[in-house]
C-alpha positions, 0 to 999 in steps of 0.5 A: 427604472431603466436597465442602466439604473438597475445594473448600478443598483445591483453593483451597490447591493453586491458591494455592500453584501460582500463589505467591499469599499471602493472609490467612485472610479472603481465603482464605474469601472465595475459598472462598465464591465457589467454593463458591456456584458449584459447590455453591450457587446462584451470585448467587442463593445469599444469597437462597436462604439467607434463611429468610423468602423463600418464592418467587423469580422472574426474568421475563427478561434484564436484569430485576430479580429479585423475591422474596416475603418472609414479612413484607414480601411482594413485594420488587424486588431489585437482582439481574439476569442478562444474556442469556448468564448467565441462559441458562447459569444456567437450564440448570445449574438443570435439570442439577442437578435431573437434568432437561434443557432446550433450545431444542427442549424449552424448559420444565422442571419440576424439584426442586432438590437442596435440595427446592425446586420450580422452573419453568424456561423457556429462551430466547425461544421461549415467554417473549418477554422471555428465559429465566425461572425461578420457585423455590418454596423448600423448608422443611426443617421442615414446619409443625405443627398447632400452628404453624397454630393460632398463625398463625390458619389454624385454631382450636384446636377446628378442629384437634381436629376434624381430628385425630379425623377423621383418626384415624378414617379420614375422607377430606379435600381441601384446596382454595384458590388458589395459595400459600394453604397447602393443601399446608402444611395437609395435611402438618401434619394428616398428623402425626395419622395413627396411628403404625403405619398404612401411609402412601403419598404421591404427588407431582410434586415431594416436598413432604410430610415425615412423621415416620412409620415406615411411610411409602412416598414416590413421585414422578413421573418424566418421560421423559428418554432411555430409559424411559417417563414415570411420572405420578400416575395410574401411581403411584396405581394402583401404590399400591393394590397396596401395600395402604396405609391412608392415601393422600396425593396432592400434587394432583389435576387429571386422570385420577388423581382417578378412581382416587383416588375409587375408592380412597376407595370401597373403604375407603382413606383419602385426602388431596389438594389442589386449586386451587379457591376454594369448595366448589361450585368443587371439586365442579364441577371434580371432575364436569367435564373433565378430571377427570370423577368421577361424582357418586355417587363424590364421596359417599365424600369426607368433608371439604372444607377451603377456604383463602384468602389475605387481609389483616388490618390490612395484613398478609397472612394465610392463613385456612381460609375454610370446612370442610364435610362431604359428606352425600350426594346430595339425593334431590329435587334430585340435587345433592350435599348438604353442610354447613358445620362451620367458617367464618371471619368476616373482619370479626372474624377469628374462626371460627364452628363448628357441630360439634354438627351434624357428620355426620362426628362423628356417624358416629365416635360411631356407629362406636365406640358412644360416648355424646355425652358420650364424644365431647365428652370425646374432643374435649376431650382432643385440645384439651388436648394441642394447647393444651399443645403451644402452651404449651410451644412444641412446634413441631418436627415430630418432637417434635410427632409423638412426642407424638401417637404417645405419646397414641395409646399411652396417652392417659390417661397423657398427659392426666394429665401435661399436667394436672399440667404446664400453668399453672392459667390454661391449664387453666381455659381448656381 
């Protein structure tokens, strides 16, 4: 018997025990309040179930709850918690996540049962206005590359370039500010990883979702009671013994970055995210405390993608500001040399590309022994597949990944089918 059935049975039992007669509408009203109390998020439950709400924040006692809505941005709600209610709610959020929080340890980072991330603070020790929480909601359906193209985060040729780079084991870092879509983009382009490659993901809280057969997911663990903590550095060192071909790290911000770049230097393909708003900021963060990766090792990184939140016509949008390739160390200045292959023009809301001079594409061409014509054909084929997915509205990540895997198995058959199925106008555009 599942939890829902148990709660319904208990409601019926209690009503019979107290001799209370209610109609079906009243019964389900009682069930709703009990269900959201024991299985849901109490007064927060309706907000948690709103698919357009991305973030929920409570800043203290008797202060209005704020949400971030994907269409209307920041919204002040009429939900408030008093002192006792909020303290109790924060403690229960921690307990439901398998974490502990107390006045002695008033801060906790937790992953809720539905996969959402929460940052919790109890009492007035570190948050003078009282207990507080921020919940970053979890999306069960990760965005696909097609969705990112439709949203304008990337262009079609942009995504075809990333597909070819990922397929050919080029390492990437996605950087940007908070909520700029770094993890979303990394998760989406990871769908281009060849189907039988061994993939290992490392995260503080599980956000990466792959429809991939050979995938090992690892999550950090805090020291609670007995046992020791397991941090990103521990997981990354262990990961190398699993002999993965692709390593995806949720975010690098400390000593684990050195191990990540050592993995790059020994032939592993790695992807990660960082908080930084420009190429130079990424490089500065990597080279200085607390990360301290030697400049010579940073050369093993192939591509840096910088994302940002911007406003166009009063609408909040996510755009890839710049995609650059690390060329190496300039022999004269000793600085890292890099070149931009895609850049976003805010005034036109359009992307400019210079992939004709791409160092990454040239290396792929040389590795395969392709001619320049063959390289362009490979890029065009991937653009055809992506455009077809747009035309057919293939935005489900499992269906999209299945299509990519089919292309890896028999690309000619997929291209032939696409050309026979696409509208004439779309074929002309391709």
